[in-house]
N, C-alpha and C positions, 0 to 999 in steps of 0.2 A: 525448710519450706520457703523462707524469705528469699534465699538465693535462687530457688527454682522459679519463683514468680518473676523476679527481675530478669533472669536469663531468658525466660519465655518471651517477655516483652521485647527484649533486645533482639532476639532471633527473629521475631515477627516483623519488627521494623526493618531489619537487614534484608529479609526476604522481599518485603514490599519495595524497598529501594532498588534491589537487583532486578526485580520484575519490571519496574517502570523504566529501566535503562537497558532492557534486554535486546533491543534491535541490533542486528549484526551490521546492517547498513542503514544509514539515515541521511536524507538530504532535505533540509529545510529551505534550500535555495537562497542561502544568505549571501547573495552576490550583488554586484552593482546594478541598480535599476537601469534598464535600457540596453544593457549588454546582451549579446547573444548567449544562449546556454553553453555552447561549445567554447566560446571565448572566455566565459566566466569561470569555468571549472575544467581542470585537467582530467576529471573523471568522466566527462561527456565528450563524445566525438560524433561527427556527422556521418550519415550513411549515403546521402545522395545530394542533389541540388534542389533548391526551392527556397521558399520564404523561411527564414530561420526563426525558431522559437526564441522569445526574448524574456528577460527577467522584468517582471512588473511589480509595482509596489503593492503592499497589502498581503493578506493571507486568506486562505479558506479554512475556517474554524469548524472542527467537528466536536460537538459536546461529548465529554467523557474522556477525550484524549488530552495529553499535555498541551498547554498553550503553544501554538505554532511559533516558529522562529523564522528569521530572515524574511524572504519575500515569496513570490510564486512565479510560475512559468506561464506565459501566454503564448498560445499557438494559433496560427491562422487557419482558415478553411482551405481545403484542397491540397495541392502538393506542397507540403512543407519540407524543410531540410530535416529529415528524420534524425532523431537523436538517440544514441546508444550510450547508456550509462554502464560503466565497468563495475562488475560485481566480483565477489569471491567465486570460486568454482563450486557448484553444487551438482552432485552426480548420484546421490542416494537419498533414501528417505523421502521427506517432503520439503519443498522450498515454498515459502509464503512471501507475498508482497502485499503492501497496502498503500493507498494513496487517496487524497481528496481531489475531486475534480468537479468542474461544472462546465456545461456547454453554453456558449453565447450565441451560436447559430446552429441550426439543424444540419445533419448530414443530408446530402442529396442522393446517396446510394448507401447500401449496406457495406460497411467497411470496419476493419479492426483498427484500434488506436493505441492499445497498450498490450504488451506481451513480455514474457521472459524469452531470452534469446541466447544463441551461441553462434559464433562464426559469421555474424552479420546477416545470415540468410535463413537460419533455422529457428522457428518461433513456436513456443508452446504456451498453454494457458492464455490464449488470445482473447482479449475483451473487445467485443464488437458493438457498434452503434448503428441504429437505423431510425429514420423518421417514422413517426406515427401520428399523423395529423399535425397539431401544433406542439406535440411532445415527441419523445424519442424512447426507444427500447434499448436495453443493455443486453448483450448476448455473450456467450462463451463457446469456444471450441477448443478441443484438446490440442490440435495443431492448427496453424493459421490457414492451411489449405483444406480444412475439414468444414463441414456445414455446421454453423452455430445454432444453438437453441437460445430463445429470447425470454426475457422477463416481462414484468409489467412496464408501463410507460412512466416517464419522469419529465419534469418541466425544465425549461431553460433557466439559466441564472439561479440555479438552486444547488448549493454544495452537496455532493454525494460522496459517501465514504465507501470505497471498494476494498475488499480483501480477496486476493486470489491465491491459489496454490496449485502446484503440480507435484504429484506423488509418483516417484519411481517404484514400479511394482515388478517383482521378479517374473520373468516370462517374456513373451513377445506380444507386442501390440495390445497391452493391457494397462498402460499407465493411466492415471486419472487426474483430470483437472477439476477444480471446484472454484466457485465464486460466491462471495457473500456481498449483498448490496444493502448498505445501511444496517449492518448487524446491530443488535441491541447493545447499548453501552454497558449494560450489566454483565455482558460476557467478556468485556475487555480485560486482558490480563489473565484469563482463565488458562488452566493447564491443557485443556482440550478444546477443540473448536466446536461451535454449535453446528446444527444441521445447515448445510449450504443452501443458498437460493437456487443455484444452478450447478449441475455437474456435467462433465463431458468426457466421452471415451472415444477411441478410434484413432486411426492414423498410426504411422510408424512411431515407435518410442524414441524420445530424446535420450541422448547419452549424457548430456550435461547442460548446465546453464552458466554463462559467464557475463551476461549483459541484461539490461532492462531496456525495452524499446518504447519510445514515444514516436508513433507513426502518423503520417498524413499522406493520403493519396487522393486521386480524383474522387470527388464526392465526400471527402472527409469533412467533419464539422470544425468550427472554431471553438476554442474554450481555454480553460485554465487548469493547471495541475499544481498540487502542493503536497508537502509532507509525505514524501516517498520513503517507505521502509521495506527492507528485505531481510528475511531471517528463516530459521528452520522450525519455528514454532508459532502457534497462534499468539501466544503471549508476547513474543518478540515484536510483532507488527501491530499489536493493539495495546500499547503500553498505557498504564494508568498514571495520573499525575503524581509527582512526589508529594509526600505530606508536607504541609507548610510548617514554617518555624513555629508558628503559634500552636498548631496541632501537636507538634513534638513536645513543646514545653508543657502543654496541658496533659499529655500522656505521661510525661516524666513526673509531673506533680501528682497525678493519680497513682502512679506506682509507688511514690514515696509515702503517699497517704495510706495505701494498703499496707506498706511495710511497717509504718508506725503503729497502725491499729493492731497488727499481729504481734 
C-alpha cells in the first residue's frame, strides 16, 4: 500500500509537468527589443511590403497561464508587413492555437488579423476585428473569404486571451472553426475543450496548415501580440504553470508523513 501511494503521487506530478509543457509550438518572442519580427527569428518570414511588426519590451500576462517569457510583438495600424510563422504540418484531426493580444487603436474597417495558413495565400480559422463605438468586436470565419460572425465588444489596451481551432472533418465543405475569447482559467490544461464562444462553418475545406499569419491590411488596427502556442489539443495551448519547488517539497513531505503513519 505504501508503494502504491508513493507511485500515485509520482505519476500525478509527472502528468502535471507533461501537461504544462505540452505545446507543440511556442513563441514567447524572446528576441532583441527594436528588431523586426522577421529579422529576429528564422521561423518568421514576410508576406508583403509595409510597416514591419517589431519586438517591444514587456509582456501580455494572462492569469492562469505560465508566466510569459521574452518580450512581445508590436504591430502598426493599416498595411503592415504581414508575418508568417512556420509550423509543423497539420492535416487531420484538430489544430489549436492560442495567443494574448491587445489593441491600441481601433480598426477602421472589418478585417481579419490572425489565422492559420498554408502556401502564403490560404487561410482558415480567421480572427476578425471591427470597431464598435469606442470598443471593438472579435469575429471568426472558417475561411478568410467567408463572412465572419462576431462576439461582444472589448476595450482597447486590455489583454485578451484567444484560443482558436480548425477541425478537419471527413467529407466536403464541412470543416469547423472555433474560437474561445477569454476562456475560464479553470479549463486550462483540461483534456477536452469547453464550449466555444464562436463557431464557423462554410467555404472550401483546407487540406493542411503549415503557417500562422499575423496580418495587417487597409483598415487594420494597431496592437500587440504575445505568447503564441500551436498544438493538437486544448491542453497543449492552455498550459498550466509548473508546480513550484516549494510546493513539490511540501507534497514530498506530505507523502513521507503518510508513509510513516501507515
